[in-house]
BATI-164697 format. One record per residue (C-alpha): residue in three letters; x, z, y. Coordinates in Angstrom, 1 decimal. Layout:
BEGIN
(pt "ALA", (X, Z, Y)) ...
This chain:
BEGIN
(pt "MET", (-28.4, 193.6, -53.7)) (pt "SER", (-26.0, 196.8, -54.3)) (pt "ILE", (-24.1, 197.9, -57.3)) (pt "GLN", (-26.2, 201.0, -57.8)) (pt "ASN", (-29.4, 199.2, -58.0)) (pt "GLU", (-28.0, 196.8, -60.3)) (pt "LEU", (-26.5, 199.5, -62.5)) (pt "THR", (-30.2, 201.2, -62.1)) (pt "GLU", (-31.7, 198.0, -63.5)) (pt "LEU", (-29.0, 197.6, -66.3)) (pt "LEU", (-29.7, 201.0, -67.5)) (pt "GLU", (-33.4, 200.7, -67.5)) (pt "ASN", (-33.3, 197.6, -69.8)) (pt "LYS", (-30.9, 199.1, -72.0)) (pt "ILE", (-28.0, 196.8, -71.3)) (pt "ILE", (-25.5, 199.2, -70.6)) (pt "SER", (-25.0, 202.8, -71.6)) (pt "GLU", (-24.8, 205.8, -69.1)) (pt "ASP", (-21.1, 206.1, -69.9)) (pt "THR", (-20.4, 202.5, -69.0)) (pt "ALA", (-22.3, 202.9, -65.8)) (pt "GLU", (-20.4, 205.8, -64.8)) (pt "GLY", (-17.3, 204.2, -65.5)) (pt "ILE", (-18.4, 201.1, -63.2)) (pt "ARG", (-19.4, 203.5, -60.3)) (pt "ASN", (-16.0, 205.3, -60.7)) (pt "TYR", (-14.1, 202.0, -60.5)) (pt "TYR", (-15.9, 200.7, -57.4)) (pt "LYS", (-15.4, 204.3, -55.7)) (pt "GLY", (-11.8, 203.8, -56.3)) (pt "LYS", (-11.6, 200.4, -54.9)) (pt "ALA", (-13.6, 201.5, -51.9)) (pt "GLY", (-11.3, 204.3, -51.3)) (pt "LYS", (-8.1, 201.9, -51.4)) (pt "SER", (-9.8, 199.4, -49.1)) (pt "GLU", (-10.5, 202.3, -46.6)) (pt "ASN", (-7.0, 203.5, -47.0)) (pt "LYS", (-5.8, 200.2, -46.1)) (pt "LEU", (-8.0, 200.1, -42.9)) (pt "PHE", (-6.9, 203.6, -41.8)) (pt "ILE", (-3.1, 202.4, -41.9)) (pt "ILE", (-4.1, 199.2, -40.0)) (pt "PHE", (-5.8, 201.2, -37.4)) (pt "GLY", (-3.4, 204.0, -37.2)) (pt "ILE", (-0.6, 201.4, -36.3)) (pt "LEU", (-2.8, 199.7, -33.8)) (pt "GLY", (-3.5, 203.3, -32.5)) (pt "ALA", (0.2, 204.1, -32.0)) (pt "LEU", (0.9, 200.8, -30.4)) (pt "LEU", (-2.1, 201.0, -27.9)) (pt "THR", (-1.1, 204.7, -27.0)) (pt "GLY", (2.4, 203.7, -26.6)) (pt "LEU", (1.6, 200.8, -24.3)) (pt "GLY", (-1.0, 202.8, -22.4)) (pt "ILE", (1.8, 205.5, -21.3)) (pt "ILE", (4.0, 202.7, -20.3)) (pt "LEU", (1.5, 201.3, -18.1)) (pt "ILE", (0.4, 204.5, -16.4)) (pt "VAL", (4.1, 205.3, -15.8)) (pt "ALA", (5.0, 202.0, -14.6)) (pt "HIS", (2.1, 201.8, -12.0)) (pt "ASN", (3.5, 204.8, -10.3)) (pt "TRP", (7.1, 204.2, -11.0)) (pt "ASP", (8.6, 203.7, -7.6)) (pt "GLU", (7.0, 207.1, -6.4)) (pt "PHE", (9.0, 209.0, -8.8)) (pt "SER", (12.5, 210.8, -8.1)) (pt "LEU", (15.5, 209.8, -10.2)) (pt "THR", (15.0, 213.1, -12.2)) (pt "VAL", (11.3, 212.4, -13.0)) (pt "LYS", (12.0, 209.1, -14.0)) (pt "THR", (14.5, 209.8, -16.5)) (pt "THR", (12.1, 212.8, -17.8)) (pt "PHE", (9.7, 210.2, -18.3)) (pt "ALA", (12.0, 208.0, -20.0)) (pt "PHE", (12.7, 210.6, -22.7)) (pt "ILE", (9.1, 212.3, -22.9)) (pt "PRO", (8.0, 209.2, -25.7)) (pt "LEU", (11.2, 209.5, -27.4)) (pt "ILE", (11.0, 213.0, -27.8)) (pt "THR", (7.2, 213.1, -28.6)) (pt "GLY", (7.8, 210.5, -31.4)) (pt "GLN", (10.5, 212.5, -32.8)) (pt "LEU", (8.6, 215.6, -33.0)) (pt "ILE", (5.4, 213.7, -34.5)) (pt "CYS", (7.7, 212.0, -37.0)) (pt "GLY", (9.5, 215.5, -38.0)) (pt "PHE", (6.1, 217.1, -38.4)) (pt "VAL", (4.9, 213.9, -40.5)) (pt "LEU", (8.3, 214.0, -42.7)) (pt "PHE", (7.5, 217.9, -43.6)) (pt "LYS", (3.8, 217.8, -43.8)) (pt "LYS", (2.2, 214.7, -44.2)) (pt "ILE", (4.9, 212.5, -45.8)) (pt "ASP", (2.6, 211.4, -48.7)) (pt "SER", (0.2, 209.9, -46.4)) (pt "SER", (1.1, 206.3, -45.5)) (pt "VAL", (-1.3, 206.4, -42.4)) (pt "TRP", (0.5, 209.2, -40.8)) (pt "ARG", (4.1, 207.7, -41.8)) (pt "GLU", (3.2, 204.2, -40.5)) (pt "SER", (1.8, 205.1, -37.2)) (pt "SER", (4.0, 207.9, -36.3)) (pt "THR", (7.4, 205.7, -37.2)) (pt "VAL", (5.9, 202.7, -35.3)) (pt "PHE", (5.3, 204.8, -32.3)) (pt "LEU", (8.8, 206.2, -32.2)) (pt "PHE", (10.3, 202.8, -32.8)) (pt "PHE", (8.8, 201.3, -29.6)) (pt "ALA", (9.7, 204.8, -27.9)) (pt "VAL", (13.2, 203.9, -28.6)) (pt "GLY", (13.2, 200.5, -26.9)) (pt "THR", (11.3, 201.9, -24.0)) (pt "CYS", (13.7, 204.7, -23.7)) (pt "ILE", (16.8, 202.4, -23.6)) (pt "SER", (15.4, 199.9, -21.3)) (pt "LEU", (13.9, 202.6, -18.8)) (pt "ILE", (17.6, 204.3, -18.5)) (pt "SER", (19.4, 200.8, -18.3)) (pt "GLN", (16.8, 200.3, -15.5)) (pt "ILE", (17.0, 203.3, -13.6)) (pt "TYR", (20.9, 203.7, -13.7)) (pt "HIS", (21.3, 200.1, -13.2)) (pt "ILE", (23.1, 199.5, -16.5)) (pt "GLU", (23.6, 195.6, -16.7)) (pt "GLY", (23.6, 193.8, -20.0)) (pt "GLU", (22.1, 191.1, -21.9)) (pt "LEU", (18.7, 190.9, -23.8)) (pt "SER", (20.7, 190.5, -27.4)) (pt "SER", (22.7, 193.5, -26.8)) (pt "PHE", (19.6, 195.6, -25.9)) (pt "ILE", (17.7, 194.1, -29.0)) (pt "LEU", (21.0, 194.9, -31.3)) (pt "THR", (21.4, 198.6, -29.9)) (pt "TRP", (17.2, 199.2, -30.6)) (pt "MET", (17.4, 197.8, -34.1)) (pt "ALA", (20.5, 199.8, -35.2)) (pt "LEU", (19.1, 202.9, -33.7)) (pt "CYS", (15.8, 202.3, -35.7)) (pt "ILE", (17.0, 201.1, -39.3)) (pt "PRO", (17.4, 205.0, -40.1)) (pt "LEU", (13.7, 205.4, -39.5)) (pt "VAL", (12.8, 202.7, -42.1)) (pt "TYR", (14.5, 204.8, -44.9)) (pt "THR", (13.8, 208.2, -43.7)) (pt "MET", (10.1, 207.6, -42.8)) (pt "ARG", (9.8, 205.0, -45.6)) (pt "SER", (7.7, 202.9, -43.3)) (pt "SER", (7.0, 199.4, -43.9)) (pt "ALA", (5.5, 198.5, -40.7)) (pt "THR", (8.8, 199.3, -39.1)) (pt "SER", (10.6, 197.2, -41.5)) (pt "LEU", (8.7, 194.2, -40.5)) (pt "LEU", (9.5, 195.1, -36.9)) (pt "TYR", (12.9, 195.3, -37.8)) (pt "ILE", (13.0, 192.0, -39.3)) (pt "ILE", (11.3, 190.6, -36.3)) (pt "GLY", (13.5, 192.1, -34.0)) (pt "ILE", (16.8, 191.0, -35.7)) (pt "THR", (15.4, 187.6, -36.2)) (pt "PHE", (14.9, 187.2, -32.4)) (pt "TYR", (18.7, 188.5, -32.2)) (pt "ALA", (20.0, 186.1, -34.2)) (pt "VAL", (17.8, 183.2, -32.2)) (pt "ASP", (18.9, 184.4, -28.8)) (pt "THR", (22.4, 184.5, -29.6)) (pt "GLY", (23.0, 181.6, -32.0)) (pt "TYR", (20.9, 178.7, -30.7)) (pt "SER", (21.5, 179.5, -26.8)) (pt "GLY", (25.3, 179.2, -27.4)) (pt "SER", (26.4, 181.8, -25.2)) (pt "ASN", (27.6, 184.1, -27.8)) (pt "ASP", (27.2, 182.4, -31.2)) (pt "ILE", (29.9, 184.4, -32.8)) (pt "MET", (27.7, 187.6, -32.4)) (pt "SER", (24.8, 186.0, -34.2)) (pt "PHE", (26.8, 186.7, -37.5)) (pt "ILE", (25.8, 190.3, -37.0)) (pt "TYR", (22.3, 189.3, -38.0)) (pt "TRP", (23.5, 189.0, -41.9)) (pt "ILE", (24.9, 192.5, -41.9)) (pt "MET", (21.8, 193.9, -40.2)) (pt "LEU", (19.6, 192.0, -42.8)) (pt "MET", (21.9, 193.3, -45.6)) (pt "LEU", (20.7, 196.8, -44.3)) (pt "ILE", (16.9, 196.4, -45.0)) (pt "ILE", (17.3, 194.4, -48.4)) (pt "PRO", (17.5, 198.0, -50.1)) (pt "TYR", (14.2, 198.8, -48.7)) (pt "TYR", (13.0, 195.5, -49.6)) (pt "ILE", (13.9, 196.3, -53.3)) (pt "MET", (12.5, 199.8, -53.1)) (pt "LEU", (9.0, 198.1, -52.0)) (pt "ILE", (9.1, 195.8, -54.9)) (pt "ARG", (9.7, 198.7, -57.3)) (pt "ARG", (6.9, 200.7, -56.0)) (pt "SER", (3.4, 199.6, -56.8)) (pt "GLU", (2.0, 201.1, -53.2)) (pt "ASN", (1.5, 199.3, -50.2)) (pt "SER", (1.6, 196.0, -52.0)) (pt "ASN", (0.3, 194.2, -48.8)) (pt "PHE", (3.2, 195.1, -46.8)) (pt "LEU", (5.3, 193.7, -49.7)) (pt "TYR", (3.3, 190.5, -49.4)) (pt "ILE", (4.0, 190.3, -45.7)) (pt "HIS", (7.6, 191.2, -46.6)) (pt "ASN", (7.7, 188.1, -48.8)) (pt "VAL", (6.7, 185.9, -45.9)) (pt "PHE", (8.8, 187.2, -43.0)) (pt "ILE", (12.3, 187.8, -45.1)) (pt "PRO", (12.0, 184.0, -46.0)) (pt "LEU", (10.9, 182.9, -42.9)) (pt "SER", (13.6, 184.7, -41.0)) (pt "LEU", (16.2, 183.2, -43.2)) (pt "ILE", (15.0, 179.6, -42.5)) (pt "ILE", (14.8, 180.2, -38.8)) (pt "THR", (18.2, 181.9, -38.5)) (pt "LEU", (20.3, 179.9, -41.0)) (pt "GLY", (20.6, 177.2, -38.6)) (pt "THR", (22.7, 179.5, -36.2)) (pt "ILE", (25.7, 179.2, -38.0)) (pt "SER", (25.9, 175.4, -37.5)) (pt "GLU", (28.8, 174.2, -35.2)) (pt "ASP", (30.3, 170.8, -35.1)) (pt "ASN", (29.1, 169.5, -38.6)) (pt "SER", (25.3, 170.0, -38.3)) (pt "GLN", (24.7, 167.2, -41.2)) (pt "ILE", (26.0, 169.5, -43.6)) (pt "MET", (23.6, 172.2, -42.8)) (pt "TYR", (21.1, 169.7, -44.5)) (pt "LEU", (22.7, 170.9, -47.6)) (pt "ALA", (22.7, 174.2, -46.9)) (pt "TYR", (18.8, 174.3, -46.1)) (pt "MET", (18.2, 172.4, -49.5)) (pt "TYR", (20.3, 175.0, -51.5)) (pt "LEU", (18.1, 177.8, -49.6)) (pt "PHE", (14.8, 176.4, -50.6)) (pt "SER", (15.8, 175.8, -53.8)) (pt "ILE", (16.8, 179.4, -54.1)) (pt "PHE", (13.4, 180.6, -53.2)) (pt "ILE", (11.7, 178.1, -55.8)) (pt "ILE", (14.0, 179.4, -58.7)) (pt "ILE", (13.5, 183.1, -57.9)) (pt "SER", (9.8, 182.7, -57.6)) (pt "ASN", (9.7, 181.1, -60.9)) (pt "THR", (12.0, 183.2, -62.9)) (pt "ASN", (11.2, 185.9, -65.2)) (pt "PHE", (13.4, 188.9, -63.8)) (pt "SER", (11.2, 188.1, -60.3)) (pt "SER", (8.8, 190.8, -59.6)) (pt "ASP", (5.2, 190.0, -60.8)) (pt "ARG", (4.1, 191.0, -57.2)) (pt "VAL", (7.0, 189.0, -55.2)) (pt "LYS", (5.7, 185.6, -57.6)) (pt "SER", (2.1, 186.7, -57.0)) (pt "SER", (2.2, 186.1, -53.1)) (pt "GLY", (3.3, 182.4, -53.4)) (pt "ALA", (5.3, 182.5, -50.1)) (pt "LEU", (8.5, 182.0, -51.7)) (pt "SER", (7.4, 178.9, -53.5)) (pt "PHE", (5.2, 177.6, -50.6)) (pt "PHE", (8.3, 177.9, -48.3)) (pt "GLY", (10.6, 176.2, -51.1)) (pt "ILE", (8.5, 173.3, -52.1)) (pt "SER", (7.7, 172.7, -48.2)) (pt "GLY", (11.1, 172.7, -47.1)) (pt "ILE", (12.5, 170.5, -49.8)) (pt "LEU", (9.6, 167.9, -49.0)) (pt "PHE", (10.4, 168.1, -45.3)) (pt "ILE", (14.1, 167.7, -45.9)) (pt "LEU", (13.6, 164.5, -48.1)) (pt "PHE", (10.9, 162.9, -45.9)) (pt "VAL", (13.2, 163.3, -42.8)) (pt "LEU", (16.2, 161.8, -44.8)) (pt "SER", (14.1, 159.1, -46.2)) (pt "PHE", (14.8, 157.2, -42.8)) (pt "ASN", (17.9, 155.1, -42.2)) (pt "SER", (18.9, 156.7, -38.8)) (pt "PHE", (20.3, 160.0, -40.7)) (pt "TRP", (22.6, 158.0, -43.3)) (pt "GLU", (23.7, 155.6, -40.5)) (pt "ASP", (25.2, 158.6, -38.7)) (pt "LEU", (26.2, 160.3, -41.7)) (pt "SER", (28.4, 157.3, -42.9)) (pt "SER", (29.9, 157.0, -39.5)) (pt "ALA", (30.5, 160.6, -38.9)) (pt "SER", (33.8, 162.2, -38.3)) (pt "PHE", (33.7, 165.9, -39.4)) (pt "SER", (36.0, 168.1, -37.4)) (pt "PHE", (37.4, 171.3, -38.7)) (pt "ASN", (39.3, 172.9, -35.9)) (pt "GLY", (39.5, 177.0, -36.7)) (pt "ILE", (37.5, 178.8, -39.2)) (pt "ARG", (34.5, 178.5, -37.0)) (pt "SER", (34.1, 175.0, -38.0)) (pt "TYR", (34.0, 175.6, -41.6)) (pt "THR", (30.8, 177.9, -41.6)) (pt "GLU", (28.7, 175.0, -42.5)) (pt "ILE", (30.8, 174.4, -45.7)) (pt "PHE", (31.0, 178.1, -46.4)) (pt "ALA", (27.1, 178.6, -46.3)) (pt "SER", (26.5, 175.2, -48.3)) (pt "VAL", (29.0, 176.2, -51.1)) (pt "ILE", (27.7, 180.0, -51.2)) (pt "LEU", (24.1, 179.0, -51.2)) (pt "GLY", (24.5, 176.2, -53.7)) (pt "ILE", (26.7, 178.3, -56.1)) (pt "THR", (23.8, 180.9, -56.0)) (pt "ALA", (21.2, 178.2, -56.5)) (pt "PHE", (22.8, 177.0, -59.4)) (pt "ALA", (23.6, 180.5, -61.0)) (pt "LEU", (20.0, 181.3, -60.8)) (pt "LEU", (19.1, 177.9, -62.3)) (pt "ILE", (21.4, 178.9, -65.3)) (pt "LEU", (20.2, 182.5, -65.3)) (pt "ARG", (16.5, 181.0, -65.7)) (pt "ASN", (17.2, 178.9, -68.4)) (pt "ARG", (19.9, 181.2, -70.5)) (pt "ASN", (17.4, 181.8, -73.5)) (pt "ARG", (16.7, 178.0, -73.5)) (pt "MET", (20.2, 176.6, -73.6)) (pt "SER", (20.7, 177.3, -77.3)) (pt "ASP", (17.8, 174.7, -77.9)) (pt "LEU", (18.8, 172.1, -75.1)) (pt "LYS", (15.4, 173.1, -73.3)) (pt "PHE", (15.9, 173.3, -69.8)) (pt "SER", (13.3, 173.6, -66.9)) (pt "THR", (11.3, 170.7, -66.4)) (pt "ASP", (10.1, 171.6, -62.8)) (pt "ILE", (11.7, 169.0, -60.6)) (pt "PHE", (11.8, 171.1, -57.7)) (pt "GLU", (14.3, 173.5, -59.2)) (pt "ILE", (17.0, 170.7, -59.9)) (pt "THR", (16.3, 168.6, -57.0)) (pt "PHE", (19.3, 170.2, -55.1)) (pt "ILE", (21.6, 168.9, -57.7)) (pt "ILE", (20.4, 165.3, -57.5)) (pt "PHE", (20.4, 166.0, -53.6)) (pt "THR", (24.0, 167.0, -53.7)) (pt "ALA", (25.1, 163.8, -55.4)) (pt "ILE", (22.8, 161.4, -53.0)) (pt "PHE", (24.3, 163.0, -50.0)) (pt "ILE", (27.9, 162.6, -51.3)) (pt "ILE", (27.2, 158.9, -51.9)) (pt "GLY", (25.6, 158.6, -48.6)) (pt "ILE", (28.9, 159.6, -46.9)) (pt "TYR", (30.3, 156.3, -48.1)) (pt "SER", (27.2, 154.2, -48.8)) (pt "ASP", (23.7, 152.9, -47.0)) (pt "ILE", (22.0, 153.1, -50.8)) (pt "ALA", (21.5, 156.7, -50.4)) (pt "VAL", (18.4, 156.3, -48.4)) (pt "VAL", (17.2, 154.0, -51.4)) (pt "LEU", (17.8, 157.0, -53.8)) (pt "ILE", (16.0, 159.7, -51.6)) (pt "ASN", (13.0, 157.3, -51.4)) (pt "LEU", (13.5, 156.8, -55.2)) (pt "LEU", (13.8, 160.6, -55.7)) (pt "LEU", (10.5, 161.1, -53.4)) (pt "PHE", (8.8, 159.0, -55.7)) (pt "ILE", (9.7, 160.7, -59.1)) (pt "ILE", (9.0, 164.0, -57.5)) (pt "GLY", (5.5, 162.6, -56.8)) (pt "ILE", (4.9, 161.1, -60.1)) (pt "MET", (5.9, 164.3, -62.0)) (pt "THR", (3.9, 166.2, -59.8)) (pt "ILE", (0.7, 164.2, -60.7)) (pt "LEU", (1.8, 164.3, -64.4)) (pt "LYS", (1.7, 168.2, -64.0)) (pt "GLY", (-1.6, 168.3, -62.7)) (pt "ILE", (-2.9, 166.5, -65.4)) (pt "LYS", (-1.2, 168.2, -67.8)) (pt "LEU", (-2.3, 171.7, -66.4)) (pt "ASP", (-5.8, 170.6, -65.3)) (pt "HIS", (-5.2, 171.3, -61.9)) (pt "LEU", (-6.6, 169.4, -59.1)) (pt "GLY", (-4.4, 171.1, -56.4)) (pt "ILE", (-1.0, 170.0, -58.1)) (pt "LEU", (-2.4, 166.6, -58.8)) (pt "ASN", (-3.2, 166.1, -55.2)) (pt "ILE", (0.2, 167.3, -53.9)) (pt "GLY", (1.7, 164.7, -56.0)) (pt "LEU", (-0.7, 161.9, -54.4)) (pt "LEU", (0.2, 163.3, -51.1)) (pt "ILE", (3.9, 162.7, -51.8)) (pt "ILE", (3.4, 159.2, -52.8)) (pt "SER", (1.0, 158.6, -49.7)) (pt "GLY", (3.7, 160.2, -47.4)) (pt "ILE", (6.4, 157.5, -48.8)) (pt "VAL", (3.8, 154.7, -48.1)) (pt "ILE", (3.4, 156.1, -44.6)) (pt "CYS", (6.9, 156.5, -43.8)) (pt "ARG", (7.4, 153.3, -44.9)) (pt "PHE", (5.1, 151.9, -42.9)) (pt "PHE", (6.6, 152.7, -39.7)) (pt "ASP", (10.5, 151.1, -40.7)) (pt "THR", (9.9, 148.2, -42.6)) (pt "ASP", (9.0, 144.6, -41.6)) (pt "LEU", (6.2, 144.1, -44.2)) (pt "SER", (3.2, 142.4, -43.0)) (pt "PHE", (-0.1, 144.4, -41.8)) (pt "ILE", (-1.8, 142.5, -45.0)) (pt "ILE", (0.6, 144.2, -47.5)) (pt "ARG", (0.7, 147.4, -45.7)) (pt "GLY", (-3.0, 147.5, -46.0)) (pt "ILE", (-3.1, 146.6, -49.6)) (pt "LEU", (-0.6, 149.4, -50.2)) (pt "PHE", (-3.1, 152.0, -48.4)) (pt "VAL", (-5.9, 150.7, -50.4)) (pt "ILE", (-3.8, 151.1, -53.6)) (pt "VAL", (-2.8, 154.7, -52.7)) (pt "GLY", (-6.6, 155.7, -51.8)) (pt "LEU", (-7.9, 154.2, -55.2)) (pt "CYS", (-5.3, 156.4, -56.9)) (pt "PHE", (-6.6, 159.4, -55.3)) (pt "PHE", (-10.1, 158.6, -56.2)) (pt "GLY", (-9.3, 157.6, -59.6)) (pt "ALA", (-7.0, 160.4, -60.7)) (pt "ASN", (-9.2, 163.0, -59.4)) (pt "LEU", (-12.2, 161.5, -61.0)) (pt "TYR", (-10.2, 161.2, -64.4)) (pt "LEU", (-8.9, 165.0, -64.2)) (pt "ILE", (-12.7, 166.2, -63.3)) (pt "LYS", (-14.2, 164.3, -66.2)) (pt "LYS", (-11.5, 165.3, -68.4)) (pt "ARG", (-12.2, 169.1, -67.2)) (pt "LYS", (-16.2, 168.7, -68.1)) (pt "THR", (-15.5, 167.0, -71.6)) (pt "ASN", (-13.0, 170.1, -72.4)) (pt "GLU", (-15.8, 172.5, -71.1)) (pt "ALA", (-18.5, 170.8, -73.3)) (pt "LYS", (-16.2, 171.0, -76.3)) 
């Protein structure tokens, strides 16, 4: 049944007035208009991509038959066309998101196509990383000039690929540090995107791409002391969680849930990985080497991220300090406890016991939080953490299969009992 039919029925039965019905019609018209606008943006971007790819395929099919001059001309045609279209949009259609996004994406790929074709035509040798870096450096002004969020996302993908190619291959890892400069260039646009109410879907995607890019590329700074990177990643994930929970964080940033998801998932992943003996045995026997400034990058990153996480935690609790009331979110303060355990682990094997104890405490507190908030999802996350501990210990302990089976039965009963309790509690509250 359509909204119009429902409104007619409500009007006939005098449940709502004509003014109310008109207001509802206008609301759904506006909602439909926004939905259509989003579709136009998506199809406009896809259209630009397909058009660009089609031109490339047509030219590529007859490429060997063209002269050097014709090849050079074809290399610049997409670039010039894209610039002309963007110039038209800049002066005539700048308020149209569809025109802005589709034309800028077309020009973005035209730049890359032109660089690659000229390199091929005149046999200019170079590495893939250099090509990506040049391409991204030439396209970053497009993001700000055209206010193109789609190009911003493509730029983030490009610099992430560049960092991975230069950082993890080991061929030119010093050049991977340029990634951090390139990332800083896009942050002002991200802040602008947060402050604007339009294109919120693009903001949600940025909330996924930026932290994911950081997670992927942070490991590129590791050199000789890879164990220290666990500290750096722990601090990074903690920063994500604190930002997502902080009042000064934009509602549109918090509502996406990406930062919180990456933060909690990352912390749990690290803790579960380090709940086994092997890491702590390697750490206690490790001989850290510091030969040159490049060997200190893990320490520099850990110190900077750790100070940032601690400063954000203090800032989040600045209004509670006078009352001695601090954040009770266990994930926000896990990095402090983890730091102490990590230092202990350098000298003692007891760290593995402390990590498992920390995981158990996190699981229990998450369960209690789920019960307090009447949230089945949070409750089951806590139960999954406890289950994860049992499963991990299943593989690295000498307990008999009977005891292991009993432990699994107990965890299963806990799942059933906790969910049943919360469901009954919810029904009781609804009855009241």
